C-alpha positions in Angstrom: 65.8 -10.6 57.8 62.0 -9.8 56.5 59.0 -9.1 59.0 59.1 -6.3 61.3 60.3 -7.8 64.9 57.6 -6.4 66.6 54.6 -7.6 64.4 52.7 -10.3 66.9 52.2 -13.4 65.7 49.0 -16.0 66.0 49.8 -19.3 66.4 46.0 -20.4 66.6 46.2 -19.5 63.1 47.9 -22.8 61.8 47.2 -26.2 62.2 50.1 -28.7 62.5 50.0 -32.9 62.3 53.0 -35.0 61.9 52.3 -38.6 60.0 54.7 -42.1 59.6 58.5 -41.5 59.0 59.7 -42.1 55.2 62.8 -41.7 53.5 64.4 -38.1 53.3 64.4 -36.8 49.7 61.9 -35.1 47.4 60.3 -38.1 44.5 59.5 -41.3 47.0 56.0 -42.3 47.3 54.4 -45.4 47.2 51.8 -46.4 45.2 48.9 -44.7 47.8 51.1 -41.8 47.3 51.2 -41.8 43.8 47.1 -41.9 43.4 46.7 -39.3 45.9 49.1 -36.9 43.5 47.0 -38.1 40.6 44.2 -37.6 42.3 44.8 -33.9 43.9 46.6 -33.2 40.0 43.3 -33.8 38.3 41.2 -31.6 40.8 43.3 -29.0 41.1 44.4 -29.1 36.8 48.4 -28.9 38.7 50.4 -31.1 37.8 51.9 -32.9 40.7 52.7 -36.4 39.4 56.2 -35.1 37.7 57.4 -34.9 41.4 57.4 -38.8 41.7 60.4 -41.0 42.0 61.2 -45.0 42.0 62.7 -44.0 45.1 61.7 -46.7 48.0 59.4 -45.4 51.5 61.0 -46.0 54.2 58.3 -46.5 57.0 59.3 -45.5 60.2 57.4 -43.9 63.7 54.6 -41.6 64.1 56.3 -37.7 63.9 55.3 -35.5 66.3 53.3 -31.9 65.0 55.6 -28.9 64.4 55.6 -27.2 68.0 54.3 -23.6 67.0 54.2 -22.5 70.8 57.7 -20.1 70.4 56.0 -18.6 67.4 54.8 -14.9 68.6 56.5 -11.9 66.8 57.8 -10.8 64.4 61.2 -11.3 65.7 60.6 -15.1 65.8 59.6 -15.3 62.7 62.5 -14.0 61.2 64.5 -16.9 63.3 62.7 -19.9 62.8 61.2 -21.4 59.5 57.5 -22.9 61.4 57.2 -19.2 62.8 57.9 -17.5 59.4 55.1 -19.6 58.7 52.4 -18.1 61.0 53.5 -14.6 60.8 53.5 -15.1 56.6 49.8 -16.6 57.0 49.0 -13.4 59.2 50.3 -11.0 56.4 48.6 -13.2 53.8 45.5 -12.4 55.7 45.5 -9.1 56.3 46.6 -8.1 52.9 44.3 -10.1 50.8 41.2 -9.1 52.7 42.0 -5.5 52.6 42.4 -5.6 48.6 40.1 -7.9 47.7 38.1 -5.3 49.2 39.5 -2.2 47.8 40.1 -4.1 44.3 37.3 -6.4 43.6 34.1 -5.8 45.0 31.7 -8.7 45.2 34.7 -11.4 46.5 34.7 -11.1 50.1 37.9 -13.0 52.0 37.8 -16.2 53.4 40.4 -17.2 55.5 42.1 -20.2 54.0 43.1 -23.2 55.9 47.0 -23.9 56.8 48.5 -26.9 57.6 51.9 -27.5 58.7 52.9 -31.2 58.8 55.6 -33.7 58.3 55.9 -36.5 55.6 52.1 -37.0 54.7 48.7 -35.4 55.1 45.3 -36.5 54.8 43.4 -33.8 52.7 39.7 -33.1 51.1 41.6 -33.8 48.2 42.8 -37.4 49.5 46.1 -38.7 51.3 49.5 -37.0 50.0 52.8 -37.0 51.1 55.4 -34.5 51.4 56.8 -36.0 47.9 54.2 -33.1 46.2 55.6 -30.5 47.9 53.3 -27.3 48.9 49.9 -27.8 47.7 46.6 -26.1 48.0 43.2 -27.9 48.2 39.9 -27.0 46.9 38.4 -29.1 48.5 39.0 -27.8 52.2 40.0 -24.7 51.1 43.4 -25.2 52.9 46.8 -25.3 51.9 49.7 -27.6 52.8 53.6 -27.6 53.3 56.1 -29.7 55.4 58.8 -27.4 55.9 61.6 -30.0 54.7 60.8 -29.3 51.2 62.3 -25.5 51.9 65.6 -28.0 52.2 64.9 -30.0 48.9 64.0 -27.0 46.7 67.1 -25.3 47.3 69.2 -29.4 47.2 66.9 -30.8 44.7 66.0 -27.6 42.6 68.9 -25.1 42.6 66.1 -22.6 44.3 67.5 -20.3 47.2 66.4 -21.0 50.8 65.9 -17.7 51.7 62.6 -15.7 53.9 61.6 -14.0 50.7 62.0 -16.7 49.3 59.9 -19.1 51.2 57.3 -16.4 51.6 56.6 -16.5 47.8 56.0 -20.3 48.0 53.3 -20.1 50.6 52.1 -16.7 48.6 52.1 -18.2 45.7 49.5 -20.9 47.1 47.2 -18.3 48.8 47.0 -17.3 45.5 45.5 -20.4 44.2 42.9 -19.8 46.8 42.3 -16.3 46.0 41.4 -18.1 42.2 38.9 -20.6 44.0 36.7 -18.2 46.3 36.9 -15.4 42.9 35.5 -18.4 40.4 38.9 -19.2 38.2 38.5 -23.2 38.9 35.0 -23.1 37.4 35.5 -20.8 35.2 38.6 -22.2 33.2 39.8 -25.7 32.2 43.3 -25.9 34.0 43.9 -29.6 33.7 44.6 -27.7 30.3 48.4 -28.2 29.4 51.4 -26.3 27.1 52.7 -22.7 27.3 49.4 -21.3 26.9 47.4 -23.5 28.2 44.7 -23.3 31.3 47.3 -24.9 33.9 50.5 -22.6 33.1 47.7 -19.1 33.3 46.3 -20.5 36.5 49.7 -21.1 38.0 51.3 -17.6 36.5 48.1 -15.9 37.9 48.7 -17.5 41.3 52.4 -16.5 40.8 51.1 -12.7 39.9 49.3 -13.1 43.2 51.9 -13.3 45.2 53.3 -10.4 43.9 50.5 -8.9 44.6 51.3 -9.6 48.5 54.5 -8.5 48.4 53.6 -5.4 46.9 51.7 -4.6 49.9 53.1 -6.4 52.8 55.6 -4.1 53.8 52.7 -0.8 53.7 50.0 -3.4 55.2 50.1 -2.7 59.5 49.7 -5.0 61.6 46.8 -4.4 63.9 47.6 -5.8 67.0 51.5 -3.9 67.0 50.3 -1.1 64.5 53.3 -1.9 62.4 53.9 -3.1 58.7 54.0 -6.6 58.6 57.0 -7.0 55.7 60.2 -4.9 55.9 60.3 -3.7 52.2 61.9 -6.1 50.3 66.0 -5.4 49.5 67.2 -5.7 45.8 68.5 -9.1 47.4 65.8 -10.4 48.6 63.5 -9.7 45.8 66.3 -11.7 43.6 66.2 -14.9 45.9 62.8 -15.2 45.4 63.2 -14.8 41.5 65.4 -17.2 42.0 63.1 -19.7 43.6 61.0 -18.4 40.7 63.2 -19.4 37.9 64.2 -22.7 39.7 60.7 -24.2 39.5 59.3 -22.9 35.9 58.5 -26.1 34.0 61.5 -25.6 31.8 64.3 -25.6 33.8 62.5 -28.6 36.3 62.3 -31.2 33.0 66.1 -30.3 31.6 66.9 -31.5 35.6 65.1 -34.2 35.7 65.0 -35.5 32.3 67.7 -33.9 30.0 65.4 -32.0 27.8 61.7 -29.6 28.0 58.5 -29.9 26.2 56.8 -26.9 26.5 53.6 -29.1 25.1 53.2 -30.9 28.5 54.0 -27.7 30.8 51.3 -27.0 33.8 53.4 -24.0 35.3 54.9 -22.4 33.0 58.9 -21.5 32.3 61.2 -20.0 34.0 61.4 -16.9 32.7 57.4 -16.9 32.3 57.5 -17.4 36.5 59.8 -14.6 37.0 57.9 -12.2 35.5 54.8 -12.5 36.4 55.7 -12.2 40.1 57.6 -9.2 39.3 54.1 -8.2 37.6 52.4 -8.6 40.5 55.2 -6.6 43.1 55.7 -3.6 40.5 51.9 -2.6 40.5 49.6 -4.0 43.3 47.0 -4.5 41.2 44.9 -7.7 41.2 43.6 -7.0 37.2 46.2 -6.8 36.3 47.2 -10.5 37.1 44.6 -11.7 34.9 46.6 -13.9 32.6 43.3 -15.3 31.7 43.3 -12.7 28.6 46.9 -12.1 28.3 47.7 -12.6 24.3 51.6 -13.1 25.7 52.2 -14.9 28.9 
């Protein structure tokens, strides 16, 4: 359990949609999915094309959107994954609104969109399937997530499918939104690969920003209930989030799916780097401390 039970949740904050049924399992995709992944990768600087495989896509009937009507409190967020996404979004909004005002004057917080979808979705960056995993589209300022990713994350990556680990994934994508409204995407080449390239620096900063949210969420009060959003994370919960950060490091993914790791092709950072920067943000809660662009050592 991560959230204080009395916290109020606003299910209208999150959009939901349903796409065509497809074969379960990360990595499947049609040629349109391949094109969508390529376009999103080029626009965001995030290499999503490595998530594809040659697995065929099984099309089926249109799926209904995720029902969020029962997502009203922190207790619901602790019980249901979809409700956890709602409360996580509420918390991220309040935390970042406060922290940008306090720590980074001149960058007012603008709420991103957040859409939970099934199977496939149409975005400002093109059409995408669940094969891409969670992603942020700068063109429409929206975070997209298929809830099945959390099961796939555990099964295919060996990541922890636990509440704080799930929240870390969402907070990381929110970190890309903070970069977007702060002008990072226009100032730096986030498409540059390599262990010290712009892609890795961008992803590690988003990890650090996720840690900043974790730092402040247990000290930031929900204006509706007067209770802090997040319970103080336990050492076990932090370990689960770190396990997820480690599991999705470039070196771990390449070794798992390719048999070896090639640092020159990294776009997200190694397992060690991702853990390091997540903990860096969590430990001090400082936005300025997440400046991976000026860091000599990642």
